[in-house]
C-alpha positions as CSV (number, residue, x, y, z in Angstrom):
1,X,-217.2,-226.4,-170.8
2,X,-216.6,-228.3,-167.6
3,X,-214.4,-230.7,-169.6
4,X,-212.2,-227.9,-170.8
5,X,-211.7,-226.5,-167.3
6,X,-211.0,-230.0,-166.1
7,X,-208.4,-230.5,-168.8
8,X,-206.8,-227.1,-168.1
9,X,-206.6,-227.9,-164.5
10,X,-205.2,-231.4,-165.0
11,X,-202.6,-230.5,-167.7
12,X,-200.3,-228.5,-165.4
13,X,-200.4,-231.3,-162.8
14,X,-199.5,-234.0,-165.3
15,X,-196.8,-231.8,-166.7
16,X,-195.3,-231.2,-163.3
17,X,-195.3,-234.8,-162.4
18,X,-193.8,-235.9,-165.7
19,X,-191.3,-233.0,-165.7
20,X,-190.1,-233.7,-162.2
21,X,-188.8,-237.1,-162.9
22,X,-185.0,-237.1,-163.3
23,X,-183.3,-238.6,-166.2
24,X,-180.7,-241.3,-165.4
25,X,-177.2,-239.9,-165.7
26,X,-175.6,-240.7,-169.0
27,X,-172.4,-242.8,-169.1
28,X,-169.2,-241.3,-170.2
29,X,-167.1,-242.8,-172.9
30,X,-164.6,-243.9,-170.3
31,X,-167.3,-245.7,-168.3
32,X,-168.5,-247.6,-171.4
33,X,-165.0,-248.6,-172.2
34,X,-164.4,-249.9,-168.7
35,X,-167.6,-251.9,-168.8
36,X,-166.7,-253.5,-172.1
37,X,-163.2,-254.3,-170.8
38,X,-164.7,-255.8,-167.7
39,X,-167.1,-258.0,-169.8
40,X,-164.2,-259.2,-171.9
41,X,-162.1,-260.0,-168.8
42,X,-165.0,-261.9,-167.2
43,X,-165.4,-264.0,-170.4
44,X,-161.6,-264.6,-170.5
45,X,-161.6,-265.8,-166.9
46,X,-164.6,-268.1,-167.5
47,X,-162.8,-269.5,-170.6
48,X,-159.6,-270.0,-168.7
49,X,-161.4,-271.8,-165.9
50,X,-163.2,-274.0,-168.4
51,X,-159.9,-274.9,-170.2
52,X,-158.2,-275.7,-166.9
53,X,-161.1,-277.9,-165.9
54,X,-161.1,-279.7,-169.2
55,X,-157.4,-280.3,-169.0
56,X,-157.7,-281.7,-165.5
57,X,-160.6,-283.9,-166.5
58,X,-158.6,-285.3,-169.5
59,X,-155.6,-286.0,-167.3
60,X,-157.7,-287.7,-164.7
61,X,-159.4,-289.8,-167.5
62,X,-156.0,-291.0,-168.7
63,X,-155.0,-292.0,-165.2
64,X,-158.2,-293.7,-164.5
65,X,-158.2,-295.6,-167.8
66,X,-154.6,-296.8,-167.3
67,X,-155.5,-297.9,-163.8
68,X,-158.6,-299.8,-164.9
69,X,-156.6,-301.5,-167.7
70,X,-153.8,-302.5,-165.3
71,X,-156.4,-303.8,-162.8
72,X,-158.2,-305.8,-165.6
73,X,-154.9,-307.3,-166.7
74,X,-154.0,-308.3,-163.2
75,X,-157.4,-309.8,-162.5
76,X,-157.6,-311.7,-165.8
77,X,-158.3,-315.4,-165.2
78,X,-155.9,-317.6,-167.1
79,X,-156.6,-320.8,-165.3
80,X,-158.8,-322.2,-168.1
81,X,-156.1,-321.6,-170.8
82,X,-154.0,-324.5,-171.8
83,X,-150.4,-324.4,-170.8
84,X,-147.8,-323.8,-173.5
85,X,-146.4,-327.2,-174.6
86,X,-142.7,-328.0,-174.4
87,X,-140.5,-328.6,-177.3
88,X,-140.4,-332.2,-178.7
89,X,-137.4,-334.3,-178.3
90,X,-134.8,-334.3,-181.1
91,X,-134.7,-337.4,-183.1
92,X,-131.5,-339.3,-183.2
93,X,-129.4,-338.5,-186.2
94,X,-128.4,-341.5,-188.3
95,X,-126.0,-340.6,-191.1
96,X,-126.8,-342.3,-194.4
97,X,-124.6,-345.2,-195.3
98,X,-122.8,-344.5,-198.6
99,X,-120.6,-347.1,-200.1
100,X,-119.2,-345.1,-203.0
101,X,-115.9,-343.3,-202.7
102,X,-115.8,-339.5,-202.9
103,X,-114.9,-338.3,-206.4
104,X,-114.8,-334.7,-207.6
105,X,-117.7,-333.7,-209.9
106,X,-115.6,-331.4,-212.1
107,X,-112.2,-332.5,-213.2
108,X,-109.5,-329.9,-213.1
109,X,-106.0,-330.0,-214.8
110,X,-104.4,-331.2,-211.6
111,X,-106.8,-334.1,-211.5
112,X,-106.1,-335.1,-215.0
113,X,-102.4,-335.8,-214.3
114,X,-103.3,-338.8,-212.1
């Protein structure tokens, strides 16, 4: 019996405490749309910043690579390489000695009159 009175006494107190808490205000459709739009804009800004950073890094890498290559070419040690040899002297041309007179190989009609 004491338990029943205790329950009857505590029930209204618990109901009053639980019923007094306010529900959070619900969002309107416009607020939800604005939040989604803001999330998309934030993602777009992050992607834009990442793309710009990547392009800058790629350009800088090209500049650094070309600078390093030019520096390496400039500093290349060529002292141990042999020099390019010069052209050899031309031999003296000696025409062959031919004792035979020049005759045509094919006889033509004009040649046969002689």
